[in-house]
C-alpha positions as CSV (number, residue, x, y, z in Angstrom):
1,M,64.1,-29.7,7.3
2,L,63.6,-26.8,9.6
3,M,61.8,-25.0,6.8
4,R,59.5,-28.1,6.1
5,K,58.5,-28.1,9.9
6,K,57.5,-24.4,9.8
7,I,55.5,-25.0,6.7
8,F,53.7,-27.9,8.1
9,L,53.1,-26.0,11.3
10,A,51.6,-23.1,9.3
11,L,49.4,-25.5,7.4
12,A,48.3,-27.1,10.6
13,I,47.3,-23.8,12.0
14,S,45.5,-22.7,8.9
15,A,43.7,-26.1,8.9
16,A,42.7,-25.6,12.5
17,A,41.5,-22.1,11.8
18,V,39.4,-23.3,8.8
19,S,38.0,-26.1,11.0
20,L,37.2,-23.8,13.9
21,F,35.3,-21.6,11.3
22,F,33.1,-24.3,9.9
23,T,32.6,-25.8,13.3
24,A,31.4,-22.5,14.6
25,N,29.0,-22.2,11.8
26,F,27.9,-25.9,12.4
27,I,27.4,-25.4,16.1
28,R,25.5,-22.2,15.4
29,A,23.2,-23.8,12.8
30,A,22.7,-26.7,15.2
31,S,21.6,-24.4,17.9
32,S,18.8,-23.1,15.6
33,P,16.2,-26.0,15.5
34,G,13.5,-25.4,13.0
35,M,15.5,-22.9,11.0
36,A,16.3,-23.3,7.4
37,L,18.6,-20.2,7.2
38,T,20.2,-17.9,9.8
39,G,22.9,-15.5,9.9
40,R,24.3,-12.1,11.3
41,V,24.1,-8.7,9.6
42,S,26.8,-6.2,10.4
43,S,28.7,-3.3,9.0
44,E,31.9,-1.6,9.9
45,E,30.1,1.6,10.9
46,E,27.6,0.0,13.2
47,G,28.8,-3.6,14.0
48,A,25.7,-5.7,14.6
49,M,22.7,-4.1,12.8
50,E,19.1,-4.4,13.9
51,G,16.2,-3.8,11.5
52,V,17.7,-5.0,8.4
53,L,15.2,-6.7,6.1
54,V,16.6,-9.9,4.6
55,S,14.8,-11.5,1.7
56,A,15.2,-14.9,0.1
57,R,13.8,-15.8,-3.3
58,K,14.3,-19.5,-4.6
59,A,15.5,-19.8,-8.2
60,G,12.7,-19.8,-10.6
61,S,10.0,-19.0,-8.0
62,T,7.5,-16.0,-7.9
63,V,7.4,-15.9,-4.1
64,T,9.8,-14.0,-1.7
65,I,10.1,-14.4,1.9
66,T,11.5,-11.7,4.1
67,V,12.6,-11.5,7.9
68,V,14.2,-8.8,9.9
69,S,17.3,-8.8,11.9
70,D,17.0,-8.5,15.7
71,E,19.0,-6.2,18.1
72,K,22.0,-8.7,17.8
73,G,21.8,-8.5,14.2
74,R,20.6,-12.0,13.9
75,Y,18.1,-13.2,11.3
76,N,16.2,-16.5,11.1
77,F,14.1,-18.1,8.3
78,P,11.9,-21.0,9.7
79,S,12.2,-24.2,7.8
80,K,8.5,-24.2,6.9
81,K,9.1,-21.0,5.0
82,L,12.0,-22.0,2.7
83,E,11.8,-25.3,0.9
84,P,15.2,-26.9,-0.4
85,G,16.9,-25.2,-3.1
86,Q,19.1,-22.4,-4.3
87,Y,18.1,-18.9,-3.0
88,A,19.2,-15.3,-3.9
89,I,19.5,-13.0,-0.9
90,V,19.0,-9.4,-0.9
91,V,18.6,-6.8,1.9
92,R,16.8,-3.6,2.6
93,A,18.7,-1.1,4.9
94,V,18.6,2.5,3.9
95,G,22.2,3.8,3.5
96,Y,23.6,0.4,3.1
97,E,23.9,-2.3,0.6
98,V,25.6,-5.9,0.2
99,D,28.7,-6.0,-1.8
100,G,27.8,-8.3,-4.7
101,A,25.5,-11.2,-5.2
102,V,24.6,-13.4,-2.2
103,A,23.3,-16.9,-2.4
104,A,22.3,-19.7,0.0
105,T,21.7,-23.4,-0.5
106,I,18.9,-24.9,1.6
107,T,19.3,-28.6,2.4
108,P,16.6,-30.8,4.0
109,G,17.2,-31.2,7.7
110,K,20.0,-28.7,8.0
111,T,20.4,-25.1,8.7
112,A,22.4,-22.8,6.2
113,A,24.4,-20.0,7.7
114,V,25.1,-16.9,5.8
115,D,26.4,-13.8,7.6
116,L,25.9,-10.5,5.7
117,K,28.4,-7.8,5.6
118,L,27.0,-4.5,4.5
119,R,28.8,-1.4,3.1
120,K,27.7,2.2,2.6
121,A,25.3,2.6,-0.3
122,Q,26.8,4.1,-3.3
123,D,23.6,5.7,-4.5
124,L,21.5,6.7,-1.4
125,A,18.9,8.6,-3.5
126,A,17.8,5.5,-5.3
127,Q,17.0,4.0,-1.9
128,L,14.8,6.8,-0.5
129,T,11.0,6.5,-0.1
130,N,8.5,8.9,-1.1
131,A,8.2,10.0,2.6
132,E,12.0,10.4,2.9
133,W,12.0,12.7,-0.2
134,L,9.3,14.9,1.2
135,A,11.3,15.2,4.4
136,S,14.5,16.0,2.5
137,V,13.2,18.7,0.0
138,P,13.0,22.3,1.0
139,G,9.7,23.9,1.1
140,A,6.6,24.7,3.1
141,E,4.2,21.9,4.1
142,Q,1.6,23.3,1.9
143,Q,4.0,23.1,-1.1
144,K,5.1,19.6,-0.1
145,S,1.5,18.4,0.2
146,T,0.7,19.1,-3.4
147,L,2.7,16.0,-4.2
148,L,0.2,13.9,-2.2
149,S,-1.7,13.9,-5.5
150,C,1.3,12.8,-7.5
151,V,2.4,9.6,-5.7
152,G,-0.8,7.8,-6.9
153,C,0.7,7.4,-10.1
154,H,4.7,7.7,-9.8
155,T,7.4,8.3,-7.3
156,V,8.7,11.5,-5.9
157,E,12.1,10.4,-7.1
158,R,10.9,10.8,-10.7
159,I,10.2,14.6,-9.9
160,V,13.4,15.3,-8.1
161,R,15.6,13.6,-10.7
162,S,13.9,15.6,-13.6
163,K,15.5,18.6,-15.3
164,Y,12.5,20.7,-16.2
165,D,12.5,24.3,-15.4
166,A,9.4,26.2,-14.2
167,A,8.3,26.9,-17.7
168,G,8.7,23.1,-18.7
169,F,6.5,22.2,-15.8
170,T,3.9,24.8,-16.6
171,Q,3.7,24.2,-20.2
172,A,4.2,20.5,-20.7
173,I,4.4,18.3,-17.5
174,L,1.6,19.6,-15.2
175,P,-1.1,19.9,-18.0
176,R,-0.1,16.4,-19.2
177,M,-0.3,15.0,-15.7
178,A,-3.7,16.5,-15.3
179,S,-5.0,14.8,-18.4
180,Y,-4.3,11.3,-17.1
181,A,-6.9,9.1,-15.3
182,N,-6.0,8.3,-11.7
183,Q,-5.2,4.7,-12.5
184,S,-2.4,5.7,-14.8
185,T,1.2,4.6,-14.2
186,P,4.3,5.2,-16.3
187,L,4.0,1.6,-17.7
188,R,0.3,2.2,-18.6
189,P,-1.0,5.9,-18.9
190,Q,-4.7,6.4,-19.6
191,L,-6.3,9.7,-20.7
192,R,-9.4,11.1,-18.8
193,L,-12.4,11.7,-21.0
194,G,-13.4,14.7,-18.9
195,A,-12.2,16.5,-15.7
196,R,-14.2,16.2,-12.5
197,D,-17.0,18.9,-12.0
198,T,-15.2,19.8,-8.5
199,A,-11.7,20.4,-10.2
200,L,-10.2,23.9,-10.4
201,V,-10.5,25.4,-13.8
202,G,-9.4,28.5,-15.7
203,E,-7.2,31.1,-14.0
204,D,-7.8,29.3,-10.7
205,Q,-6.0,26.3,-12.1
206,A,-3.4,28.1,-13.9
207,R,-2.5,30.1,-10.8
208,L,-2.0,26.8,-8.8
209,Q,0.0,25.2,-11.5
210,R,2.4,28.3,-11.8
211,A,3.1,28.2,-8.1
212,Q,3.7,24.4,-8.2
213,A,6.0,24.7,-11.1
214,E,8.1,27.3,-9.6
215,W,8.7,25.2,-6.4
216,L,9.3,21.9,-8.3
217,S,12.0,23.7,-10.4
218,T,13.8,24.4,-7.1
219,I,14.0,20.7,-5.9
220,N,14.9,19.1,-8.9
221,L,18.1,18.9,-11.1
222,S,17.1,21.7,-13.5
223,A,19.8,24.1,-12.1
224,S,22.7,21.7,-11.1
225,S,23.7,18.1,-11.4
226,T,23.2,17.4,-7.7
227,W,20.6,18.5,-5.1
228,N,21.4,21.4,-2.7
229,F,19.8,19.8,0.2
230,P,20.8,16.9,2.5
231,L,19.1,13.6,1.9
232,K,17.1,12.5,5.2
233,T,16.4,8.9,6.0
234,L,14.1,7.3,8.3
235,P,15.2,5.0,11.2
236,R,15.3,1.2,10.6
237,P,12.7,-1.1,12.5
238,R,13.3,-1.8,16.2
239,G,11.9,-4.0,18.7
240,K,8.5,-5.4,17.9
241,A,8.8,-4.0,14.3
242,T,11.5,-6.7,13.7
243,Q,9.2,-9.6,14.8
244,V,7.5,-10.4,11.5
245,I,7.6,-12.4,8.4
246,I,6.6,-11.1,5.0
247,T,5.8,-13.0,2.0
248,E,5.5,-11.4,-1.4
249,Y,3.8,-13.0,-4.4
250,D,4.6,-11.9,-7.9
251,L,1.8,-11.4,-10.3
252,P,2.0,-12.4,-14.0
253,R,2.3,-9.0,-15.7
254,P,4.0,-5.8,-14.6
255,T,1.0,-3.7,-15.6
256,I,-1.3,-5.4,-13.1
257,E,-2.2,-3.0,-10.3
258,P,-3.6,-4.9,-7.2
259,H,-5.5,-1.9,-5.8
260,D,-7.7,-3.8,-3.2
261,V,-6.9,-7.3,-1.8
262,V,-9.4,-9.3,0.2
263,V,-9.2,-12.9,1.6
264,D,-12.1,-15.2,1.6
265,A,-13.0,-18.0,4.0
266,E,-10.9,-20.6,2.1
267,G,-7.9,-18.4,2.4
268,I,-7.8,-17.3,-1.3
269,A,-6.7,-13.8,-1.9
270,W,-8.7,-11.8,-4.4
271,Y,-7.7,-8.5,-6.0
272,S,-9.0,-5.7,-8.0
273,N,-6.9,-4.6,-11.0
274,F,-6.8,-0.8,-11.0
275,G,-5.7,-0.4,-14.6
276,E,-7.0,-3.6,-16.5
277,Q,-10.4,-5.0,-16.9
278,T,-9.8,-8.2,-14.8
279,L,-10.4,-9.5,-11.3
280,G,-7.6,-11.6,-9.9
281,K,-7.4,-14.6,-7.7
282,L,-4.3,-15.8,-5.7
283,D,-3.8,-19.2,-4.1
284,P,-1.2,-18.5,-1.5
285,K,-0.3,-22.2,-1.0
286,T,0.8,-22.6,-4.7
287,G,1.2,-19.0,-5.8
288,K,-1.2,-19.8,-8.7
289,V,-2.9,-16.8,-10.2
290,T,-6.2,-16.9,-12.0
291,E,-7.8,-13.9,-13.8
292,Y,-11.4,-13.3,-14.7
293,P,-12.3,-10.9,-17.5
294,V,-14.5,-8.2,-16.2
295,P,-17.3,-6.7,-18.4
296,E,-16.5,-3.5,-20.3
297,P,-19.9,-1.7,-20.5
298,K,-18.4,1.7,-21.4
299,K,-15.9,0.8,-24.1
300,G,-13.4,3.8,-24.8
301,S,-13.3,4.9,-21.3
302,P,-10.2,4.1,-19.0
303,T,-10.2,0.5,-17.9
304,G,-9.8,-0.9,-14.3
305,A,-11.6,-1.3,-11.0
306,L,-10.7,0.4,-7.7
307,S,-12.6,-1.3,-4.9
308,V,-13.3,-4.9,-4.3
309,R,-15.5,-5.9,-1.3
310,S,-17.3,-8.9,-0.2
311,D,-20.8,-9.3,1.1
312,K,-21.9,-11.7,3.8
313,D,-22.2,-14.4,1.4
314,G,-18.8,-14.1,0.2
315,N,-19.6,-12.5,-3.1
316,L,-17.3,-10.0,-4.5
317,W,-18.5,-6.4,-5.5
318,L,-16.4,-4.1,-7.7
319,G,-16.5,-0.3,-8.2
320,M,-15.8,-0.3,-11.9
321,M,-14.7,3.5,-12.0
322,Y,-14.8,5.1,-15.5
323,Q,-16.9,2.2,-16.8
324,A,-19.7,3.8,-14.7
325,S,-21.0,0.7,-13.3
326,V,-20.9,-1.7,-10.2
327,A,-20.4,-5.5,-10.5
328,K,-21.1,-8.4,-8.4
329,F,-19.0,-11.6,-8.9
330,D,-20.6,-14.9,-7.7
331,R,-17.6,-17.0,-6.5
332,K,-19.6,-20.3,-7.0
333,T,-20.7,-19.6,-10.6
334,E,-17.8,-17.4,-11.3
335,K,-20.1,-15.0,-13.2
336,F,-20.5,-11.3,-13.2
337,Q,-23.7,-9.1,-12.7
338,V,-23.5,-5.6,-13.8
339,W,-25.6,-2.5,-12.8
340,T,-24.7,0.6,-15.1
341,I,-25.6,4.0,-14.0
342,P,-28.5,5.5,-16.1
343,A,-27.7,7.2,-19.5
344,E,-28.6,10.8,-18.0
345,L,-26.1,10.5,-15.4
346,N,-23.4,8.7,-17.5
347,K,-21.0,11.6,-18.3
348,D,-17.4,11.5,-19.6
349,N,-16.3,12.1,-16.1
350,T,-18.6,9.6,-14.3
351,Q,-16.3,7.6,-11.9
352,I,-18.0,4.9,-9.7
353,N,-15.2,3.8,-7.4
354,M,-16.7,2.2,-4.3
355,T,-19.4,-0.1,-3.3
356,S,-20.6,-1.0,0.2
357,P,-22.2,-4.4,0.0
358,M,-22.1,-5.6,3.8
359,S,-25.6,-4.6,4.7
360,Y,-27.5,-4.4,1.4
361,T,-29.7,-7.4,2.4
362,V,-31.4,-5.0,4.8
363,D,-33.3,-3.3,2.0
364,G,-32.0,-4.7,-1.1
365,K,-30.1,-1.5,-1.9
366,L,-26.4,-0.9,-2.5
367,W,-24.6,2.4,-1.9
368,T,-21.9,3.6,-4.1
369,Q,-20.4,7.1,-4.9
370,N,-19.3,9.1,-7.9
371,N,-16.0,11.0,-8.2
372,G,-17.1,12.8,-11.3
373,F,-19.2,15.4,-9.1
374,A,-18.7,14.4,-5.5
375,G,-21.9,12.5,-5.3
376,V,-23.6,9.4,-3.6
377,H,-25.8,6.9,-5.3
378,R,-28.1,4.2,-4.2
379,V,-28.9,1.3,-6.4
380,D,-32.0,-0.8,-6.0
381,L,-30.6,-4.1,-7.1
382,K,-33.9,-5.7,-8.1
383,S,-35.3,-2.8,-10.2
384,G,-32.0,-1.1,-11.2
385,T,-33.2,2.2,-10.0
386,W,-30.4,4.7,-9.2
387,E,-31.1,7.5,-6.5
388,T,-28.6,10.3,-6.2
389,W,-27.5,12.7,-3.4
390,D,-25.2,15.9,-4.0
391,P,-24.0,17.0,-0.8
392,F,-21.8,19.8,-2.1
393,K,-24.0,21.0,-4.8
394,D,-23.9,24.7,-3.6
395,S,-20.1,24.8,-3.0
396,P,-18.6,22.0,-5.0
397,R,-14.9,23.2,-5.4
398,G,-12.3,21.2,-3.5
399,H,-14.9,18.5,-2.4
400,N,-14.3,15.0,-3.2
401,I,-16.4,12.0,-1.9
402,Y,-13.9,9.2,-1.7
403,D,-15.5,6.2,0.1
404,V,-19.0,5.2,1.1
405,I,-19.5,2.7,3.8
406,A,-22.8,1.4,5.3
407,D,-23.5,0.7,8.8
408,S,-25.4,-2.4,10.1
409,Q,-28.8,-0.9,9.2
410,N,-27.5,0.2,5.8
411,N,-27.4,3.9,6.5
412,A,-24.6,5.5,4.3
413,Y,-21.5,7.1,5.7
414,F,-19.1,8.8,3.3
415,T,-15.7,10.5,3.4
416,D,-14.7,13.8,1.8
417,I,-11.0,13.5,1.1
418,G,-11.0,17.2,-0.3
419,K,-11.8,18.6,3.1
420,E,-12.6,17.2,6.5
421,H,-16.2,15.9,6.3
422,I,-17.9,12.7,7.1
423,G,-21.4,12.6,5.9
424,R,-24.5,10.4,6.9
425,I,-27.3,9.5,4.7
426,D,-30.3,8.1,6.5
427,A,-31.5,4.9,4.7
428,K,-35.3,5.4,5.5
429,T,-35.6,9.2,5.2
430,G,-32.7,10.2,3.0
431,K,-31.7,12.9,5.4
432,L,-28.2,14.2,4.9
433,T,-26.1,15.1,8.0
434,M,-22.5,16.3,7.9
435,Y,-19.8,16.1,10.6
436,E,-16.3,17.7,10.6
437,T,-13.3,15.7,11.9
438,P,-11.3,17.5,14.8
439,T,-8.4,18.1,12.4
440,K,-9.1,20.6,9.7
441,G,-8.3,19.5,6.2
442,S,-7.7,16.0,7.4
443,G,-8.7,14.5,4.1
444,P,-10.6,11.3,5.3
445,R,-10.2,8.7,2.6
446,R,-11.0,5.0,3.1
447,G,-12.1,2.9,6.0
448,M,-14.5,0.3,7.5
449,M,-17.4,0.0,9.8
450,D,-16.8,-2.2,12.7
451,A,-19.2,-4.6,14.6
452,Q,-20.2,-1.7,17.0
453,D,-20.9,0.5,14.0
454,R,-17.9,2.7,14.4
455,L,-16.4,4.1,11.3
456,W,-12.6,3.9,11.1
457,F,-10.8,5.8,8.3
458,G,-7.4,7.1,7.3
459,E,-6.8,10.8,7.4
460,Y,-4.8,11.0,4.3
461,R,-3.9,14.8,4.6
462,G,-3.8,14.8,8.4
463,N,-1.4,11.9,8.8
464,K,-3.8,10.3,11.3
465,I,-6.1,7.4,12.0
466,G,-9.7,8.5,12.8
467,V,-12.8,6.8,14.4
468,F,-16.3,8.1,14.4
469,D,-18.7,6.5,16.7
470,T,-22.0,6.7,14.9
471,K,-24.0,6.3,18.2
472,S,-22.4,9.0,20.2
473,E,-21.4,11.1,17.2
474,R,-18.0,11.6,18.6
475,F,-14.5,11.5,16.9
476,R,-11.1,10.2,18.1
477,E,-7.7,10.6,16.4
478,W,-4.3,9.1,16.6
479,A,-1.3,10.9,14.9
480,M,1.1,8.6,13.0
481,P,4.7,8.7,14.4
482,T,6.3,8.8,11.1
483,P,5.9,12.2,9.1
484,W,4.4,11.8,5.6
485,S,2.9,8.5,6.3
486,N,-0.6,9.7,5.2
487,P,-2.8,6.6,5.9
488,Y,-4.9,5.8,3.1
489,D,-7.3,3.2,4.7
490,V,-7.8,1.4,8.1
491,A,-8.8,-2.2,9.0
492,V,-9.5,-3.1,12.7
493,D,-8.6,-6.7,13.7
494,K,-10.1,-9.0,16.1
495,N,-7.9,-7.8,19.0
496,G,-9.1,-4.3,18.4
497,D,-5.9,-3.1,16.9
498,A,-6.2,-0.6,13.9
499,W,-3.9,-1.3,10.8
500,T,-3.1,1.1,8.1
501,G,-0.6,1.6,5.3
502,S,1.3,4.4,3.4
503,M,1.6,5.4,-0.2
504,L,4.8,7.1,0.9
505,S,6.8,5.5,3.6
506,D,6.6,1.7,2.6
507,R,5.6,1.1,6.2
508,I,2.5,-0.8,7.7
509,A,1.3,0.8,11.0
510,R,-0.4,-1.1,13.7
511,L,-2.2,1.0,16.3
512,D,-3.3,-0.2,19.7
513,P,-6.1,2.4,20.4
514,K,-6.0,1.8,24.1
515,S,-2.4,2.6,24.7
516,G,-1.8,4.8,21.6
517,Q,1.2,2.6,20.8
518,V,2.1,2.1,17.1
519,V,4.2,-0.6,15.5
520,E,5.6,0.2,12.1
521,Y,6.7,-2.7,9.8
522,L,8.9,-1.8,6.9
523,L,8.1,-3.6,3.6
524,P,10.8,-5.1,1.5
525,K,10.5,-2.9,-1.5
526,S,8.9,0.3,-2.7
527,T,5.3,-0.3,-2.2
528,N,2.3,1.8,-3.0
529,V,-0.1,0.7,-0.4
530,R,-3.8,1.3,-0.9
531,R,-6.6,-0.8,0.6
532,V,-5.6,-2.8,3.7
533,F,-7.1,-6.1,4.7
534,V,-6.8,-8.2,8.0
535,D,-7.5,-11.9,8.0
536,N,-8.9,-12.8,11.5
537,S,-9.1,-16.4,11.0
538,T,-5.2,-16.7,11.9
539,T,-3.5,-16.4,15.1
540,P,-1.9,-14.0,15.2
541,V,-3.8,-12.1,12.6
542,T,-2.4,-11.9,9.1
543,F,-2.3,-8.6,7.2
544,W,-2.6,-8.3,3.5
545,V,-2.1,-5.4,0.9
546,G,-1.4,-5.1,-2.8
547,S,1.6,-3.4,-4.2
548,N,-0.2,-1.1,-6.5
549,H,2.7,-0.1,-8.5
550,G,4.8,-3.4,-7.9
551,A,2.4,-6.0,-9.5
552,S,2.6,-8.2,-6.3
553,I,0.5,-9.2,-3.2
554,I,1.9,-9.0,0.1
555,K,1.3,-11.1,3.2
556,L,2.6,-9.7,6.6
557,E,2.6,-12.1,9.7
558,P,3.4,-10.6,12.9
559,L,5.0,-12.9,15.4
560,D,3.1,-11.6,18.4
């Protein structure tokens, strides 16, 4: 009898404990109105964990929603972001991982609660970004900077996990890498038909490759099964950097490279395909993707378009790269019009990457550039005539004109990623003027002209954001707080904040130029960021970017 009472008492205590557990979860859920899913992230090492990215993906969906835990380790998914259904939950927190699969069921009118207990990661190296690898490997900054040309096609992890010695790199790997077009990826390599006129050749190239090969063989696994240097990680997001919701839309094929993303007045996202001959359209409301075949005027050359920019009428303009053309896509008729470079200029290495259509109505002429020889072209859209400027004709080595951007009067400004120059071509006289950024070797890459005719650009090799006031002819620069961020591009929003992204750190930076404060938002996955875009029609503004190696489009919504 006494034994039965003890058993009953034990069962009663257990039942009370279970009841208390579920009641606590119910109360917690009930105190989160408007939330579909909530929980707390913790670990034995840290307790409550701030800055953990928590991602939810509905079964059968192509859309993933991500939020970030706050200083108390709490994360919250608004009901408007998660419709009812079964969701898989994953996290991003360098150095940590969840123990096994995690799922959540979203029910209408209720808040699901899932606490996440993280453990130390079993394979830290697999979690590192390109920036973290560059911070980790030994070597001089000049040696590490050579990898800035590698991350356009693949990760640094592929290099450090390789087992090639110096001879292997010199004789096989580096010559093979140099033969690929710059839109190549491991999934879809494409061969160049000809090297750039500005590229190093002969003994100069061989000397550079030997030096790089010797260094690379000291940071990979050619001599041992483990690395002989500690792995360094970047801090997780804090404060304002946790106040964000990120939506990722998967594209239909893993070979799609959404290099540039722009959003039209109807909220539709358009993207250029860096490696394939298509223009893409994404409806963010439904996730539906439509692809339009782009003409291929130079068959046999590498395919893909780099830039897509819109004119004042909302038409889209493509830089068609090795197809040696520019194209206009009329969104109403869904038809392309193509202007191909004249035959005498159409060489194996001709590479027309950029267009600048915002002010072409001033004189009916469109600015573009040519990576084949570091040149600038202007196309008379009515007659089809092409004009050419060769700013570095007398000293071409090392120069590389990357972007061309017109001001309100259709004067052209171009960036020289190989050095530190911003160039100006007067639309009326054709006069060329060169300016140098305050930072030597800054590598200005891509940018935009704001409403005040100020040119904003990313300093890819200087790890800074720059702006050039075209009226006062003065520069300003802001250094990025995270080493090896290496901004590719800059977009300025309606509030005056400057946004940029990184091909290396998986972070989106938001700069307040007045205070110099920078907020860095971490993305949920490895993301090769190129062109950045800000939609000013929303409040707060919405940031968009393509995952160039991840076949997805990302929307970032800051909550402030």
